[in-house]
C-alpha positions as CSV (number, residue, x, y, z in Angstrom):
1,M,235.6,106.3,83.0
2,P,239.5,107.7,83.8
3,A,241.0,107.5,87.3
4,S,240.8,110.6,89.1
5,A,243.9,112.4,90.4
6,E,243.2,111.1,94.4
7,F,243.1,107.6,93.1
8,A,246.6,108.1,91.5
9,A,248.2,109.7,94.3
10,L,247.1,106.9,96.7
11,C,248.3,104.1,94.5
12,R,251.4,105.8,94.4
13,S,251.3,105.9,97.9
14,Q,250.7,102.6,98.5
15,I,253.0,101.0,95.8
16,S,255.6,103.4,97.7
17,I,255.0,101.9,101.0
18,M,254.5,97.9,100.0
19,A,257.8,97.7,97.0
20,Q,259.8,99.5,100.2
21,A,258.5,96.8,102.1
22,V,258.9,93.5,100.0
23,S,262.5,95.3,98.4
24,A,260.5,95.6,95.0
25,D,262.9,96.9,92.1
26,S,259.8,98.2,90.4
27,T,256.2,98.0,91.1
28,T,253.4,99.1,88.7
29,V,249.2,99.5,89.1
30,Y,247.6,99.1,85.7
31,L,243.6,99.7,85.3
32,A,242.1,97.8,82.1
33,E,239.7,99.4,79.3
34,S,238.7,99.4,76.0
35,W,238.3,95.1,76.0
36,N,235.6,93.1,74.5
37,E,235.7,89.3,73.9
38,Q,237.4,89.2,70.6
39,A,240.5,91.4,72.5
40,P,242.2,92.3,75.3
41,P,242.1,95.0,77.6
42,N,244.4,98.2,77.2
43,L,246.3,98.2,80.3
44,I,246.9,102.1,81.2
45,P,249.8,102.5,83.7
46,I,248.6,104.7,86.6
47,A,251.1,104.5,89.2
48,V,254.6,102.9,89.1
49,Y,258.1,102.8,91.5
50,P,260.1,104.3,91.6
51,P,258.6,106.6,89.7
52,V,259.7,107.7,86.4
53,A,261.5,110.9,85.5
54,N,259.1,112.3,83.1
55,T,256.0,113.8,85.5
56,A,253.5,113.8,83.0
57,P,250.4,112.3,84.0
58,P,250.5,108.3,83.4
59,A,247.3,107.9,81.3
60,A,248.9,110.6,78.9
61,N,252.9,108.7,79.0
62,P,252.2,105.2,79.5
63,L,255.3,103.6,80.9
64,T,257.4,101.4,78.5
65,S,260.6,100.8,80.6
66,D,261.7,97.3,80.5
67,K,262.8,97.6,84.3
68,A,259.2,99.1,85.2
69,L,257.1,96.0,83.2
70,P,260.2,94.2,82.3
71,G,259.4,91.3,79.3
72,I,256.0,93.1,78.3
73,S,256.2,95.6,75.2
74,L,254.2,98.9,75.7
75,K,252.2,99.9,72.1
76,G,250.2,103.1,71.7
77,A,248.4,104.1,75.2
78,G,249.8,101.2,76.9
79,T,248.5,98.1,75.0
80,V,250.1,94.6,76.2
81,E,251.0,93.0,73.0
82,N,250.8,89.4,72.9
83,T,249.5,88.5,76.4
84,D,248.0,85.1,77.8
85,Y,245.1,86.5,79.6
86,P,242.2,85.1,81.1
87,P,239.4,85.4,79.3
88,L,237.8,88.7,80.0
89,R,233.9,89.7,79.2
90,P,233.4,92.8,77.9
91,S,231.2,93.0,81.3
92,G,234.3,93.3,83.6
93,L,234.6,90.0,84.7
94,V,237.2,87.3,84.6
95,S,236.4,83.8,83.6
96,D,234.5,81.1,85.5
97,Q,237.8,79.5,86.1
98,A,239.5,82.7,87.0
99,E,240.2,83.2,91.2
100,P,240.2,86.4,92.4
101,G,243.5,85.9,94.0
102,L,245.4,84.6,91.3
103,T,248.7,85.8,91.4
104,T,250.7,83.3,88.4
105,D,253.1,84.7,86.3
106,E,250.9,83.7,83.7
107,V,248.3,86.9,84.2
108,L,250.7,89.1,82.7
109,L,253.6,87.8,81.5
110,P,253.9,85.1,78.7
111,H,257.3,83.2,78.7
112,N,257.4,83.1,75.0
113,Q,259.3,86.6,75.1
114,V,261.4,85.9,78.3
115,S,264.2,83.8,77.8
116,Q,265.0,80.8,80.8
117,S,267.9,82.9,82.1
118,E,265.8,86.0,82.0
119,Q,262.8,84.2,83.6
120,A,265.7,83.0,86.6
121,A,267.1,86.4,87.4
122,S,263.7,88.3,87.1
123,Q,261.4,87.7,89.3
124,Q,258.1,89.4,88.8
125,L,254.5,88.7,90.2
126,A,251.4,90.1,89.0
127,I,248.0,90.3,91.2
128,P,245.0,91.4,89.3
129,L,242.7,93.7,91.1
130,V,239.4,92.5,91.6
131,H,236.4,93.2,93.3
132,E,233.3,91.5,93.6
133,G,234.3,89.4,90.3
134,G,235.1,92.6,87.8
135,V,238.5,93.0,87.2
136,M,239.8,96.5,87.0
137,G,243.4,96.7,86.2
138,I,246.5,94.7,87.4
139,L,249.3,95.3,90.0
140,V,252.8,93.8,88.5
141,S,255.6,93.7,90.9
142,W,259.6,92.8,89.8
143,R,263.1,92.3,91.8
144,A,265.5,90.3,90.3
145,D,267.2,89.1,93.5
146,R,265.0,86.3,95.2
147,P,261.4,84.8,94.4
148,W,258.7,86.0,96.2
149,Q,257.6,84.4,99.3
150,S,254.7,83.6,100.4
151,D,253.9,85.7,103.2
152,E,255.3,88.5,100.8
153,R,252.9,88.0,97.6
154,Q,250.2,87.4,100.9
155,Q,251.3,91.2,101.8
156,M,250.9,92.2,97.7
157,E,247.3,90.7,97.5
158,E,246.1,92.6,100.3
159,C,247.8,95.2,98.5
160,A,245.2,94.9,95.3
161,R,242.5,94.1,97.3
162,S,242.6,98.1,98.7
163,L,243.4,99.2,95.7
164,A,240.9,97.3,93.5
165,L,238.1,98.9,96.2
166,A,239.5,102.5,96.2
167,C,239.3,102.3,92.4
168,V,235.3,100.8,93.0
169,L,234.9,104.0,95.1
170,D,236.9,106.6,93.2
171,Q,234.3,105.6,90.2
172,R,231.5,105.9,91.9
173,G,232.4,109.2,93.4
174,Q,233.2,110.6,89.6
175,W,229.8,109.0,89.0
176,L,228.1,110.6,91.9
177,Q,229.6,113.7,90.6
178,T,228.9,113.8,87.6
179,Q,225.0,112.8,88.0
180,L,225.2,115.9,90.7
181,S,226.4,118.5,88.4
182,A,224.0,117.3,85.1
183,L,221.3,117.8,88.1
184,N,222.3,121.0,89.3
185,R,222.5,122.3,85.2
186,L,219.3,121.3,84.9
187,Q,218.2,122.9,88.3
188,T,219.8,126.0,87.5
189,Q,218.1,126.3,83.7
190,Q,214.6,125.4,85.8
191,S,215.3,128.3,88.3
192,D,216.0,130.6,85.1
193,R,212.6,129.5,83.3
194,F,210.5,130.0,86.6
195,H,212.1,133.7,87.0
196,E,211.2,134.4,83.8
197,L,207.5,133.1,84.0
198,L,207.1,134.8,87.2
199,H,208.3,138.1,85.3
200,Q,206.2,137.2,81.9
201,L,202.8,136.5,84.9
202,R,203.7,140.0,86.8
203,N,203.1,142.4,83.9
204,P,199.9,141.3,82.6
205,L,199.4,141.2,86.4
206,T,199.9,144.8,86.7
207,T,198.3,145.9,83.9
208,L,194.7,144.2,84.9
209,K,194.8,146.1,88.2
210,T,195.4,149.6,86.6
211,F,192.4,148.9,84.1
212,G,191.1,147.9,87.2
213,K,191.6,150.9,89.3
214,L,190.8,153.1,85.5
215,L,187.3,151.1,85.9
216,V,186.3,152.0,89.9
217,K,186.7,155.3,89.2
218,R,185.0,155.4,86.3
219,L,181.6,154.1,87.9
220,A,179.3,155.2,90.4
221,P,179.5,154.9,93.9
222,E,176.0,153.5,93.3
223,D,176.9,150.9,90.8
224,K,175.9,147.4,91.7
225,N,178.9,146.8,89.1
226,Q,181.5,148.6,91.8
227,S,181.8,145.3,94.1
228,L,182.5,143.4,91.4
229,V,185.7,145.5,90.3
230,V,186.8,146.0,94.2
231,N,186.9,142.6,94.7
232,M,188.9,142.1,91.5
233,L,191.2,144.1,92.6
234,R,191.2,142.6,95.7
235,E,192.5,138.7,94.4
236,G,195.3,140.5,92.2
237,D,196.6,142.2,95.5
238,R,196.2,138.9,96.4
239,M,198.2,136.9,93.5
240,Q,200.8,140.1,93.6
241,H,201.6,138.5,97.0
242,I,201.9,135.0,96.4
243,L,204.2,135.7,93.2
244,G,205.7,137.8,96.1
245,Y,206.4,134.1,98.1
246,F,207.6,132.5,94.5
247,D,210.5,135.2,94.0
248,D,211.4,135.0,97.9
249,T,211.6,130.8,97.8
250,L,213.0,131.0,94.4
251,E,215.9,132.8,95.5
252,A,216.5,130.4,98.6
253,A,216.6,127.9,96.4
254,D,219.1,129.2,94.3
255,Q,221.3,130.0,97.4
256,T,220.8,126.7,99.3
257,R,221.7,124.8,96.0
258,T,224.7,127.0,95.6
259,E,225.9,126.4,99.3
260,A,225.1,122.7,98.8
261,A,227.5,122.0,95.9
262,S,230.6,124.4,97.1
263,A,230.7,122.9,100.8
264,L,231.1,119.1,99.9
265,P,232.0,117.7,104.1
266,L,234.6,115.6,104.4
267,L,233.3,112.1,105.8
268,S,233.9,110.8,108.8
269,P,233.0,106.6,109.4
270,S,229.6,106.6,111.2
271,D,226.8,104.3,112.5
272,E,223.6,103.1,110.6
273,T,221.6,105.4,112.6
274,D,224.2,107.8,112.4
275,T,221.5,111.2,110.5
276,T,224.2,113.9,110.5
277,L,225.0,113.8,106.6
278,E,221.2,113.5,105.9
279,T,220.4,116.8,108.2
280,Q,223.4,118.4,107.1
281,A,223.2,118.0,103.3
282,L,221.0,120.7,102.4
283,P,221.4,123.7,105.2
284,V,217.5,124.8,104.7
285,T,216.2,126.8,107.1
286,A,212.0,128.1,108.3
287,E,213.2,131.6,106.9
288,S,214.5,130.6,103.5
289,L,212.2,127.8,102.3
290,S,208.6,127.4,104.8
291,H,205.7,127.1,102.8
292,F,205.2,130.0,100.6
293,G,208.1,133.1,101.9
294,G,209.1,132.4,105.0
295,A,208.2,131.9,109.2
296,L,204.8,132.3,109.8
297,K,203.7,135.4,112.0
298,V,201.4,134.0,115.0
299,E,200.1,137.2,116.4
300,P,196.7,138.6,118.0
301,C,193.7,139.1,114.6
302,A,190.3,139.4,114.5
303,V,188.6,137.0,112.7
304,A,185.4,138.8,111.7
305,T,188.1,142.0,110.0
306,L,190.0,138.8,108.3
307,V,186.8,137.0,107.0
308,A,184.8,140.0,105.8
309,P,186.6,140.6,102.1
310,L,186.3,136.9,102.1
311,V,182.4,136.6,102.5
312,E,182.6,139.4,99.7
313,S,183.8,138.3,96.8
314,T,182.8,134.4,98.1
315,K,179.2,135.7,98.1
316,T,179.5,137.0,94.7
317,L,180.6,133.7,93.1
318,A,177.9,131.5,95.3
319,E,175.2,133.6,93.4
320,A,176.9,133.4,90.1
321,S,176.4,129.4,90.9
322,Q,173.1,129.4,92.1
323,M,174.5,129.2,95.7
324,K,174.1,130.7,98.6
325,L,176.4,131.6,101.2
326,H,175.5,132.1,105.2
327,V,177.7,134.2,107.4
328,F,176.8,133.6,111.4
329,P,179.5,135.8,113.5
330,P,179.9,135.2,117.0
331,A,177.8,137.5,119.7
332,E,181.3,138.6,120.9
333,A,184.3,139.7,118.8
334,S,186.5,136.6,118.3
335,T,190.3,137.3,117.8
336,V,192.7,134.4,117.5
337,K,196.5,134.4,117.7
338,A,197.4,133.7,114.0
339,D,199.0,134.6,110.9
340,S,196.3,136.5,108.9
341,N,197.9,135.9,105.3
342,A,197.9,132.0,106.3
343,L,194.4,132.2,108.2
344,I,193.1,133.8,104.8
345,E,194.5,131.4,103.2
346,I,193.1,128.9,104.8
347,I,189.7,129.8,104.7
348,S,189.8,130.8,101.6
349,N,190.4,127.1,100.3
350,F,187.9,125.6,102.0
351,L,185.4,128.3,100.7
352,E,186.5,127.8,97.2
353,N,186.2,123.9,97.5
354,A,183.0,124.2,98.9
355,L,182.0,126.2,95.5
356,K,184.0,123.8,93.3
357,Y,182.5,120.7,94.2
358,S,178.8,121.4,95.1
359,L,176.0,121.7,92.9
360,P,173.4,124.5,92.2
361,G,170.9,125.1,95.3
362,T,173.8,124.1,97.7
363,D,174.0,125.7,101.2
364,I,177.4,127.2,102.0
365,W,178.2,129.0,105.1
366,L,181.0,130.5,108.1
367,Q,180.6,130.7,110.9
368,W,183.6,131.6,114.0
369,G,183.8,132.5,117.8
370,L,183.1,128.2,118.3
371,P,184.1,127.0,121.8
372,H,186.1,123.7,121.6
373,R,184.7,120.9,123.8
374,H,187.7,119.5,125.3
375,H,190.5,122.9,125.1
376,P,188.8,125.9,126.3
377,H,191.9,128.0,124.9
378,L,190.9,127.2,121.5
379,E,188.6,128.9,119.7
380,G,186.6,127.4,116.3
381,I,186.2,128.9,112.6
382,L,183.9,126.4,110.6
383,V,183.3,126.9,106.5
384,G,180.5,123.7,105.9
385,D,178.4,123.0,102.7
386,T,175.4,121.0,102.1
387,G,177.0,119.4,99.0
388,P,177.4,115.6,98.4
389,G,179.9,115.3,101.1
390,I,183.2,113.7,101.1
391,P,183.5,109.3,101.4
392,K,184.4,107.3,104.0
393,A,187.4,106.1,102.1
394,D,188.7,109.7,101.7
395,Q,188.6,111.5,104.9
396,P,191.7,109.9,105.9
397,H,193.9,111.0,103.6
398,I,192.3,114.2,102.3
399,F,195.1,116.1,104.3
400,E,198.0,114.1,101.8
401,R,199.6,116.3,99.2
402,H,198.3,115.2,95.8
403,Y,195.0,112.9,97.1
404,R,192.4,113.3,95.3
405,G,190.5,110.2,96.0
406,V,186.8,109.9,93.7
407,Q,187.7,113.1,92.2
408,V,190.6,111.8,90.3
409,S,188.1,110.0,87.7
410,G,185.2,113.3,87.6
411,D,185.8,116.2,85.8
412,I,186.8,118.6,88.2
413,S,190.5,119.2,88.1
414,G,192.7,120.0,91.3
415,S,196.0,119.6,92.3
416,G,195.6,118.0,95.5
417,L,197.4,120.4,97.7
418,G,194.8,122.8,99.2
419,L,194.1,120.3,101.9
420,A,197.6,119.7,103.0
421,I,198.8,123.2,102.4
422,A,196.2,124.1,105.0
423,S,196.6,121.5,107.4
424,D,200.4,122.3,107.7
425,L,199.8,126.0,108.1
426,V,197.1,125.1,110.9
427,Q,199.7,122.9,112.5
428,E,202.2,125.7,112.4
429,M,199.9,127.6,113.8
430,A,199.4,125.7,117.2
431,G,196.2,124.6,116.3
432,L,194.3,121.4,115.0
433,I,191.9,120.9,112.1
434,E,189.0,118.6,111.4
435,V,186.6,117.4,109.1
436,F,183.2,116.2,109.3
437,S,181.0,114.4,106.9
438,P,178.1,114.2,106.3
439,L,176.7,116.5,108.2
440,S,175.1,114.7,111.0
441,E,178.5,114.0,112.8
442,V,179.1,117.6,113.2
443,P,179.6,117.8,117.1
444,E,178.8,121.2,117.7
445,P,175.2,121.9,116.7
446,L,174.1,124.0,113.5
447,P,173.1,127.1,113.3
448,A,169.4,127.4,113.5
449,P,168.5,128.1,110.4
450,L,170.2,125.2,108.6
451,Q,168.9,122.9,111.1
452,G,165.8,122.1,108.8
453,L,168.5,120.6,106.2
454,S,169.2,117.1,105.7
455,A,172.6,116.1,107.9
456,D,172.8,112.9,105.9
457,V,174.9,114.8,103.4
458,G,177.2,117.4,103.6
459,T,180.7,118.8,104.6
460,A,182.3,120.6,107.5
461,F,185.9,121.6,108.2
462,T,186.6,123.4,111.7
463,V,189.9,125.0,112.3
464,W,191.2,125.7,116.1
465,L,193.0,127.7,117.1
466,P,194.7,129.8,120.1
467,K,192.6,132.7,121.7
468,A,194.5,135.6,121.9
469,H,193.5,136.4,125.2
470,C,194.1,132.7,127.0
471,T,197.1,130.9,127.4
472,G,197.3,127.1,127.0
473,P,199.4,124.0,125.4
474,E,202.0,126.0,122.9
475,N,201.5,122.6,120.7
476,L,198.9,120.7,119.9
477,R,200.2,118.2,117.3
């Protein structure tokens, strides 16, 4: 991977300072590349002091002046001919005998190419750029008037160590940028594909809704199939609403990715506990990517009004599966503080799970207006069933994303996301969610028509939400 312009500028700045500090006639930084077991590496000049007249990039215009690197002939892209290097492995590591601080002239300058008089006149210093055993290049400095002193060598070695570290960081930065660019291209392709799929899905959905509306008009009002078609249209509206959330979420994700790619922050030193970069890496807001479509709108909701369409559609599905749905409304109207769409999603998930995992003959029930045993400002909505129940080992994990427990080895497909989504939504509405299995563990008494059923099986989910007419703790998480 070639050196970046920033690294080349850093090298020029450093060798300019060092050359003036030690009165060097010429200083050059070479990076090593393209080596193997049989041949020494090519040396690509990255920076030279004093600057050469030609301003072309060093890699494209290798330095060949004897003053820049006396006693060495460069060929092509900076290959040093007939140079006695310490052996280099393909991994870039020096031999076991080479020391990281090696500064001998033999590293770069072959004595068989320079006469004794030239050796006396030319005092040359070559220091490998080494980091953790890997040789990345060589720093070569030359002056004609006097030999190098010990303190001057130490300064040059320190400069070489700094440049080696900078080279490592430069290579890692370029690699990360390459990976990020590839990831961004992949995410862009995926986003385009999702938009196309949503478009393709929306068209047949619109057609089905149109057919449903035509069918409603053709059926007689007393036809028992009227309710089936109405339920079908209602579920079509729900699906169309969710597709709108998909569009909003994808657009927000696209915008976030664009902003993150175009706004690379300048890094500053920080301690290990600093989370500034973690919290500012992606400017995600609650309005852009929260659940499905945006921030929840919590307001007073009449529970009976919300559950009425769910009861009607679930009754039909339960009858088709030879199950029975019972509904137990409270004596007085129940109103809770909730987001209506979120609450519908939660109750739908519980009812669908009861239908999905229960056997024919199962009783399913929905009741609301339940008083909480410890928090009087909360009111409960319960969905229960007399199905097989949830194993004790699975119960602590059922609200984790993608967790399916014993169902993983079963024949019923699923994603393990429904209960996790329900739990997140309940918490955002300042509520609580509980699960009891078997039914004998439900603290509230079962409705009278169900008290004769076996309490050793079954499951009950209860959602507790703030009453609309009460004030209480804002958050129970």
